[in-house]
TITORMAR-201217 format. One record per atom (N, C-alpha, C): residue in three letters; atom name; x, z, y. Coordinates in pm, 1 decimal. Layout:
BEGIN
<residuo->ALA | atomo->CA | c1->X | c3->Z | c2->Y>
...
end
This chain:
BEGIN
<residuo->MET | atomo->N | c1->-1159.8 | c3->-1177.9 | c2->-1362.1>
<residuo->MET | atomo->CA | c1->-1191.2 | c3->-1275.8 | c2->-1261.8>
<residuo->MET | atomo->C | c1->-1215.4 | c3->-1202.5 | c2->-1130.2>
<residuo->ALA | atomo->N | c1->-1166.4 | c3->-1258.3 | c2->-1020.9>
<residuo->ALA | atomo->CA | c1->-1185.3 | c3->-1199.7 | c2->-887.8>
<residuo->ALA | atomo->C | c1->-1282.0 | c3->-1285.6 | c2->-807.7>
<residuo->ARG | atomo->N | c1->-1350.7 | c3->-1221.3 | c2->-713.7>
<residuo->ARG | atomo->CA | c1->-1445.2 | c3->-1291.5 | c2->-627.3>
<residuo->ARG | atomo->C | c1->-1423.9 | c3->-1246.8 | c2->-484.3>
<residuo->ILE | atomo->N | c1->-1448.6 | c3->-1336.3 | c2->-392.3>
<residuo->ILE | atomo->CA | c1->-1454.1 | c3->-1300.3 | c2->-251.1>
<residuo->ILE | atomo->C | c1->-1601.3 | c3->-1294.6 | c2->-214.2>
<residuo->VAL | atomo->N | c1->-1643.7 | c3->-1177.0 | c2->-166.8>
<residuo->VAL | atomo->CA | c1->-1782.9 | c3->-1156.8 | c2->-129.2>
<residuo->VAL | atomo->C | c1->-1785.0 | c3->-1119.0 | c2->18.5>
<residuo->ILE | atomo->N | c1->-1861.8 | c3->-1189.3 | c2->97.3>
<residuo->ILE | atomo->CA | c1->-1870.3 | c3->-1161.6 | c2->240.3>
<residuo->ILE | atomo->C | c1->-1997.4 | c3->-1081.7 | c2->266.6>
<residuo->LEU | atomo->N | c1->-1979.4 | c3->-962.7 | c2->322.3>
<residuo->LEU | atomo->CA | c1->-2090.6 | c3->-876.0 | c2->358.3>
<residuo->LEU | atomo->C | c1->-2086.0 | c3->-854.1 | c2->509.2>
<residuo->GLU | atomo->N | c1->-2193.1 | c3->-889.0 | c2->578.1>
<residuo->GLU | atomo->CA | c1->-2194.1 | c3->-882.2 | c2->724.1>
<residuo->GLU | atomo->C | c1->-2283.4 | c3->-772.5 | c2->780.2>
<residuo->GLU | atomo->N | c1->-2360.6 | c3->-709.3 | c2->697.7>
<residuo->GLU | atomo->CA | c1->-2453.5 | c3->-607.4 | c2->746.9>
<residuo->GLU | atomo->C | c1->-2379.2 | c3->-481.6 | c2->790.3>
<residuo->LYS | atomo->N | c1->-2435.8 | c3->-413.5 | c2->888.1>
<residuo->LYS | atomo->CA | c1->-2373.1 | c3->-292.1 | c2->941.0>
<residuo->LYS | atomo->C | c1->-2463.0 | c3->-170.3 | c2->924.6>
<residuo->SER | atomo->N | c1->-2565.5 | c3->-184.0 | c2->843.1>
<residuo->SER | atomo->CA | c1->-2656.4 | c3->-71.4 | c2->819.8>
<residuo->SER | atomo->C | c1->-2715.9 | c3->-85.7 | c2->679.8>
<residuo->PRO | atomo->N | c1->-2764.3 | c3->25.0 | c2->623.1>
<residuo->PRO | atomo->CA | c1->-2820.0 | c3->20.8 | c2->488.0>
<residuo->PRO | atomo->C | c1->-2962.1 | c3->-33.8 | c2->485.0>
<residuo->LEU | atomo->N | c1->-3006.5 | c3->-65.0 | c2->366.3>
<residuo->LEU | atomo->CA | c1->-3144.6 | c3->-104.4 | c2->340.9>
<residuo->LEU | atomo->C | c1->-3216.2 | c3->18.9 | c2->287.1>
<residuo->LYS | atomo->N | c1->-3321.1 | c3->61.9 | c2->355.9>
<residuo->LYS | atomo->CA | c1->-3398.2 | c3->178.8 | c2->311.6>
<residuo->LYS | atomo->C | c1->-3507.0 | c3->132.1 | c2->216.1>
<residuo->ILE | atomo->N | c1->-3511.6 | c3->194.2 | c2->98.5>
<residuo->ILE | atomo->CA | c1->-3616.9 | c3->163.6 | c2->2.5>
<residuo->ILE | atomo->C | c1->-3680.5 | c3->294.1 | c2->-44.8>
<residuo->GLU | atomo->N | c1->-3805.5 | c3->285.1 | c2->-86.9>
<residuo->GLU | atomo->CA | c1->-3874.9 | c3->402.3 | c2->-138.6>
<residuo->GLU | atomo->C | c1->-3922.2 | c3->373.4 | c2->-280.1>
<residuo->ILE | atomo->N | c1->-3885.1 | c3->463.0 | c2->-370.6>
<residuo->ILE | atomo->CA | c1->-3925.3 | c3->450.4 | c2->-510.7>
<residuo->ILE | atomo->C | c1->-3987.4 | c3->582.9 | c2->-552.3>
<residuo->ASN | atomo->N | c1->-4111.7 | c3->576.0 | c2->-593.1>
<residuo->ASN | atomo->CA | c1->-4183.0 | c3->697.2 | c2->-635.8>
<residuo->ASN | atomo->C | c1->-4174.6 | c3->809.2 | c2->-531.9>
<residuo->GLY | atomo->N | c1->-4186.2 | c3->772.2 | c2->-404.4>
<residuo->GLY | atomo->CA | c1->-4185.0 | c3->870.9 | c2->-297.3>
<residuo->GLY | atomo->C | c1->-4047.2 | c3->918.7 | c2->-255.2>
<residuo->ILE | atomo->N | c1->-3941.6 | c3->869.8 | c2->-318.9>
<residuo->ILE | atomo->CA | c1->-3804.1 | c3->908.5 | c2->-283.7>
<residuo->ILE | atomo->C | c1->-3740.4 | c3->794.2 | c2->-205.3>
<residuo->VAL | atomo->N | c1->-3691.2 | c3->825.7 | c2->-84.0>
<residuo->VAL | atomo->CA | c1->-3626.8 | c3->724.4 | c2->0.7>
<residuo->VAL | atomo->C | c1->-3478.4 | c3->718.9 | c2->-32.4>
<residuo->ARG | atomo->N | c1->-3428.3 | c3->599.4 | c2->-55.2>
<residuo->ARG | atomo->CA | c1->-3285.9 | c3->576.3 | c2->-82.5>
<residuo->ARG | atomo->C | c1->-3232.3 | c3->475.5 | c2->18.9>
<residuo->SER | atomo->N | c1->-3105.4 | c3->488.9 | c2->50.0>
<residuo->SER | atomo->CA | c1->-3036.9 | c3->394.1 | c2->137.2>
<residuo->SER | atomo->C | c1->-2941.1 | c3->313.1 | c2->51.6>
<residuo->ILE | atomo->N | c1->-2960.3 | c3->182.5 | c2->49.9>
<residuo->ILE | atomo->CA | c1->-2876.6 | c3->93.0 | c2->-28.6>
<residuo->ILE | atomo->C | c1->-2768.8 | c3->33.6 | c2->62.0>
<residuo->CYS | atomo->N | c1->-2643.9 | c3->44.8 | c2->20.3>
<residuo->CYS | atomo->CA | c1->-2530.3 | c3->-4.4 | c2->98.1>
<residuo->CYS | atomo->C | c1->-2535.6 | c3->-156.1 | c2->110.2>
<residuo->ARG | atomo->N | c1->-2518.4 | c3->-204.7 | c2->234.1>
<residuo->ARG | atomo->CA | c1->-2510.8 | c3->-349.2 | c2->255.7>
<residuo->ARG | atomo->C | c1->-2378.8 | c3->-390.0 | c2->320.7>
<residuo->CYS | atomo->N | c1->-2292.1 | c3->-291.8 | c2->351.7>
<residuo->CYS | atomo->CA | c1->-2162.1 | c3->-325.8 | c2->409.5>
<residuo->CYS | atomo->C | c1->-2056.0 | c3->-339.7 | c2->301.7>
<residuo->GLY | atomo->N | c1->-2081.1 | c3->-279.6 | c2->184.9>
<residuo->GLY | atomo->CA | c1->-1987.3 | c3->-289.6 | c2->73.4>
<residuo->GLY | atomo->C | c1->-1875.2 | c3->-188.3 | c2->75.6>
<residuo->LEU | atomo->N | c1->-1874.2 | c3->-96.4 | c2->171.7>
<residuo->LEU | atomo->CA | c1->-1763.1 | c3->-2.8 | c2->186.3>
<residuo->LEU | atomo->C | c1->-1792.5 | c3->136.2 | c2->132.2>
<residuo->SER | atomo->N | c1->-1913.7 | c3->162.0 | c2->88.9>
<residuo->SER | atomo->CA | c1->-1951.3 | c3->294.3 | c2->40.4>
<residuo->SER | atomo->C | c1->-1871.1 | c3->332.9 | c2->-83.0>
<residuo->LYS | atomo->N | c1->-1823.5 | c3->455.9 | c2->-85.0>
<residuo->LYS | atomo->CA | c1->-1754.5 | c3->506.5 | c2->-204.0>
<residuo->LYS | atomo->C | c1->-1853.9 | c3->534.9 | c2->-315.8>
<residuo->ASN | atomo->N | c1->-1983.2 | c3->537.7 | c2->-282.4>
<residuo->ASN | atomo->CA | c1->-2090.2 | c3->560.0 | c2->-380.7>
<residuo->ASN | atomo->C | c1->-2171.2 | c3->433.0 | c2->-404.5>
<residuo->PHE | atomo->N | c1->-2112.5 | c3->316.8 | c2->-379.6>
<residuo->PHE | atomo->CA | c1->-2183.0 | c3->188.6 | c2->-391.6>
<residuo->PHE | atomo->C | c1->-2255.7 | c3->181.6 | c2->-525.6>
<residuo->PRO | atomo->N | c1->-2381.3 | c3->144.5 | c2->-528.7>
<residuo->PRO | atomo->CA | c1->-2459.5 | c3->79.4 | c2->-424.6>
<residuo->PRO | atomo->C | c1->-2536.1 | c3->174.3 | c2->-331.9>
<residuo->ILE | atomo->N | c1->-2515.9 | c3->305.5 | c2->-345.8>
<residuo->ILE | atomo->CA | c1->-2582.9 | c3->400.1 | c2->-257.0>
<residuo->ILE | atomo->C | c1->-2499.5 | c3->416.4 | c2->-129.4>
<residuo->CYS | atomo->N | c1->-2564.9 | c3->407.6 | c2->-14.0>
<residuo->CYS | atomo->CA | c1->-2495.8 | c3->420.8 | c2->114.2>
<residuo->CYS | atomo->C | c1->-2445.7 | c3->563.4 | c2->133.0>
<residuo->ASP | atomo->N | c1->-2320.2 | c3->576.7 | c2->178.9>
<residuo->ASP | atomo->CA | c1->-2265.9 | c3->707.8 | c2->214.2>
<residuo->ASP | atomo->C | c1->-2229.8 | c3->715.0 | c2->362.4>
<residuo->ALA | atomo->N | c1->-2280.8 | c3->618.8 | c2->440.3>
<residuo->ALA | atomo->CA | c1->-2263.2 | c3->610.7 | c2->586.8>
<residuo->ALA | atomo->C | c1->-2120.9 | c3->575.3 | c2->629.3>
<residuo->THR | atomo->N | c1->-2040.3 | c3->521.6 | c2->539.0>
<residuo->THR | atomo->CA | c1->-1905.2 | c3->477.8 | c2->576.0>
<residuo->THR | atomo->C | c1->-1910.4 | c3->375.8 | c2->689.4>
<residuo->HIS | atomo->N | c1->-2014.6 | c3->293.1 | c2->693.7>
<residuo->HIS | atomo->CA | c1->-2026.3 | c3->190.1 | c2->797.8>
<residuo->HIS | atomo->C | c1->-2021.5 | c3->249.5 | c2->938.3>
<residuo->LYS | atomo->N | c1->-2058.6 | c3->374.9 | c2->953.3>
<residuo->LYS | atomo->CA | c1->-2057.4 | c3->440.8 | c2->1084.3>
<residuo->LYS | atomo->C | c1->-1916.5 | c3->476.1 | c2->1129.8>
<residuo->THR | atomo->N | c1->-1820.4 | c3->479.5 | c2->1038.0>
<residuo->THR | atomo->CA | c1->-1683.6 | c3->519.5 | c2->1071.2>
<residuo->THR | atomo->C | c1->-1590.4 | c3->399.8 | c2->1091.6>
<residuo->ILE | atomo->N | c1->-1638.8 | c3->279.5 | c2->1065.8>
<residuo->ILE | atomo->CA | c1->-1555.5 | c3->159.0 | c2->1071.3>
<residuo->ILE | atomo->C | c1->-1575.9 | c3->87.6 | c2->1205.0>
<residuo->VAL | atomo->N | c1->-1464.4 | c3->52.0 | c2->1269.8>
<residuo->VAL | atomo->CA | c1->-1470.5 | c3->-24.9 | c2->1393.6>
<residuo->VAL | atomo->C | c1->-1424.8 | c3->-166.9 | c2->1362.7>
<residuo->GLU | atomo->N | c1->-1515.9 | c3->-262.1 | c2->1380.5>
<residuo->GLU | atomo->CA | c1->-1484.6 | c3->-403.5 | c2->1357.7>
<residuo->GLU | atomo->C | c1->-1532.7 | c3->-483.9 | c2->1477.5>
<residuo->GLU | atomo->N | c1->-1456.0 | c3->-585.9 | c2->1513.7>
<residuo->GLU | atomo->CA | c1->-1493.3 | c3->-672.5 | c2->1624.8>
<residuo->GLU | atomo->C | c1->-1575.3 | c3->-789.6 | c2->1573.7>
<residuo->ASP | atomo->N | c1->-1683.1 | c3->-821.7 | c2->1646.1>
<residuo->ASP | atomo->CA | c1->-1763.1 | c3->-938.9 | c2->1610.6>
<residuo->ASP | atomo->C | c1->-1676.9 | c3->-1064.1 | c2->1617.2>
<residuo->GLY | atomo->N | c1->-1700.5 | c3->-1156.2 | c2->1526.6>
<residuo->GLY | atomo->CA | c1->-1627.5 | c3->-1282.0 | c2->1524.2>
<residuo->GLY | atomo->C | c1->-1496.4 | c3->-1276.3 | c2->1447.9>
<residuo->LYS | atomo->N | c1->-1459.2 | c3->-1160.6 | c2->1397.4>
<residuo->LYS | atomo->CA | c1->-1336.8 | c3->-1147.8 | c2->1318.5>
<residuo->LYS | atomo->C | c1->-1374.1 | c3->-1119.3 | c2->1174.1>
<residuo->ILE | atomo->N | c1->-1283.2 | c3->-1152.3 | c2->1084.0>
<residuo->ILE | atomo->CA | c1->-1305.2 | c3->-1129.2 | c2->941.7>
<residuo->ILE | atomo->C | c1->-1199.5 | c3->-1031.3 | c2->892.3>
<residuo->TYR | atomo->N | c1->-1244.1 | c3->-934.8 | c2->814.4>
<residuo->TYR | atomo->CA | c1->-1155.2 | c3->-832.0 | c2->762.3>
<residuo->TYR | atomo->C | c1->-1162.8 | c3->-829.8 | c2->610.9>
<residuo->LYS | atomo->N | c1->-1053.8 | c3->-785.2 | c2->549.8>
<residuo->LYS | atomo->CA | c1->-1057.6 | c3->-757.7 | c2->407.0>
<residuo->LYS | atomo->C | c1->-1017.7 | c3->-611.6 | c2->389.9>
<residuo->TYR | atomo->N | c1->-1072.3 | c3->-550.6 | c2->287.0>
<residuo->TYR | atomo->CA | c1->-1044.7 | c3->-410.4 | c2->257.6>
<residuo->TYR | atomo->C | c1->-985.2 | c3->-402.5 | c2->118.1>
<residuo->VAL | atomo->N | c1->-867.1 | c3->-341.7 | c2->111.2>
<residuo->VAL | atomo->CA | c1->-800.6 | c3->-322.9 | c2->-16.7>
<residuo->VAL | atomo->C | c1->-768.4 | c3->-174.3 | c2->-28.4>
<residuo->ASN | atomo->N | c1->-827.0 | c3->-111.0 | c2->-129.5>
<residuo->ASN | atomo->CA | c1->-808.7 | c3->33.3 | c2->-150.1>
<residuo->ASN | atomo->C | c1->-839.3 | c3->113.0 | c2->-23.8>
<residuo->GLY | atomo->N | c1->-943.9 | c3->71.4 | c2->47.1>
<residuo->GLY | atomo->CA | c1->-987.9 | c3->142.1 | c2->166.4>
<residuo->GLY | atomo->C | c1->-912.4 | c3->107.9 | c2->292.8>
<residuo->GLU | atomo->N | c1->-809.9 | c3->23.1 | c2->283.1>
<residuo->GLU | atomo->CA | c1->-731.6 | c3->-14.5 | c2->400.8>
<residuo->GLU | atomo->C | c1->-783.6 | c3->-145.6 | c2->458.3>
<residuo->LYS | atomo->N | c1->-811.6 | c3->-145.1 | c2->590.1>
<residuo->LYS | atomo->CA | c1->-865.6 | c3->-263.0 | c2->657.7>
<residuo->LYS | atomo->C | c1->-752.8 | c3->-352.4 | c2->708.1>
<residuo->LYS | atomo->N | c1->-765.4 | c3->-482.4 | c2->682.4>
<residuo->LYS | atomo->CA | c1->-670.4 | c3->-580.8 | c2->734.2>
<residuo->LYS | atomo->C | c1->-748.9 | c3->-698.0 | c2->790.4>
<residuo->GLU | atomo->N | c1->-709.8 | c3->-743.9 | c2->908.7>
<residuo->GLU | atomo->CA | c1->-774.4 | c3->-860.8 | c2->968.6>
<residuo->GLU | atomo->C | c1->-718.9 | c3->-986.7 | c2->903.9>
<residuo->ILE | atomo->N | c1->-806.6 | c3->-1080.6 | c2->875.6>
<residuo->ILE | atomo->CA | c1->-765.5 | c3->-1206.6 | c2->815.2>
<residuo->ILE | atomo->C | c1->-739.4 | c3->-1308.1 | c2->926.2>
<residuo->ASP | atomo->N | c1->-622.7 | c3->-1369.8 | c2->924.4>
<residuo->ASP | atomo->CA | c1->-587.9 | c3->-1475.9 | c2->1017.9>
<residuo->ASP | atomo->C | c1->-638.6 | c3->-1607.2 | c2->959.3>
<residuo->LEU | atomo->N | c1->-751.5 | c3->-1655.5 | c2->1011.1>
<residuo->LEU | atomo->CA | c1->-813.7 | c3->-1775.3 | c2->953.6>
<residuo->LEU | atomo->C | c1->-726.5 | c3->-1899.1 | c2->966.4>
<residuo->ASN | atomo->N | c1->-652.8 | c3->-1912.8 | c2->1076.0>
<residuo->ASN | atomo->CA | c1->-564.5 | c3->-2028.9 | c2->1091.5>
<residuo->ASN | atomo->C | c1->-461.0 | c3->-2032.0 | c2->979.6>
<residuo->ARG | atomo->N | c1->-399.5 | c3->-1918.9 | c2->953.2>
<residuo->ARG | atomo->CA | c1->-299.3 | c3->-1910.6 | c2->846.7>
<residuo->ARG | atomo->C | c1->-362.9 | c3->-1933.5 | c2->709.7>
<residuo->LEU | atomo->N | c1->-480.2 | c3->-1877.7 | c2->689.2>
<residuo->LEU | atomo->CA | c1->-550.9 | c3->-1893.1 | c2->561.9>
<residuo->LEU | atomo->C | c1->-576.5 | c3->-2039.7 | c2->531.7>
<residuo->PHE | atomo->N | c1->-628.4 | c3->-2113.3 | c2->628.7>
<residuo->PHE | atomo->CA | c1->-659.7 | c3->-2253.8 | c2->604.5>
<residuo->PHE | atomo->C | c1->-535.5 | c3->-2341.4 | c2->595.5>
<residuo->GLN | atomo->N | c1->-427.9 | c3->-2306.4 | c2->665.3>
<residuo->GLN | atomo->CA | c1->-303.7 | c3->-2381.5 | c2->653.3>
<residuo->GLN | atomo->C | c1->-249.6 | c3->-2368.9 | c2->511.1>
<residuo->GLU | atomo->N | c1->-257.3 | c3->-2248.0 | c2->453.2>
<residuo->GLU | atomo->CA | c1->-209.3 | c3->-2226.9 | c2->317.5>
<residuo->GLU | atomo->C | c1->-293.3 | c3->-2305.8 | c2->216.7>
<residuo->GLU | atomo->N | c1->-424.5 | c3->-2316.8 | c2->241.6>
<residuo->GLU | atomo->CA | c1->-510.2 | c3->-2390.7 | c2->149.7>
<residuo->GLU | atomo->C | c1->-482.3 | c3->-2540.8 | c2->153.8>
<residuo->LEU | atomo->N | c1->-432.6 | c3->-2591.2 | c2->267.1>
<residuo->LEU | atomo->CA | c1->-406.2 | c3->-2733.4 | c2->280.2>
<residuo->LEU | atomo->C | c1->-273.3 | c3->-2775.0 | c2->217.7>
<residuo->LYS | atomo->N | c1->-188.5 | c3->-2681.0 | c2->181.9>
<residuo->LYS | atomo->CA | c1->-57.7 | c3->-2714.3 | c2->122.6>
<residuo->LYS | atomo->C | c1->-73.8 | c3->-2761.6 | c2->-19.8>
end
């Protein structure tokens, strides 16, 4: 089963467990997910646009085309 998950955060969540600080990925792009590897710092995305990532490749989603296909 496949799911579409929308992640909008651009920074990790810092948590401390037993005195050890960890960064939890909230962008979904970390190669070490759920641990942040700072990949979010290397990605350039424009506000108001939606992107999908397949095997690390970024593609912008054309919402007009997406919704036209759903209406067919």
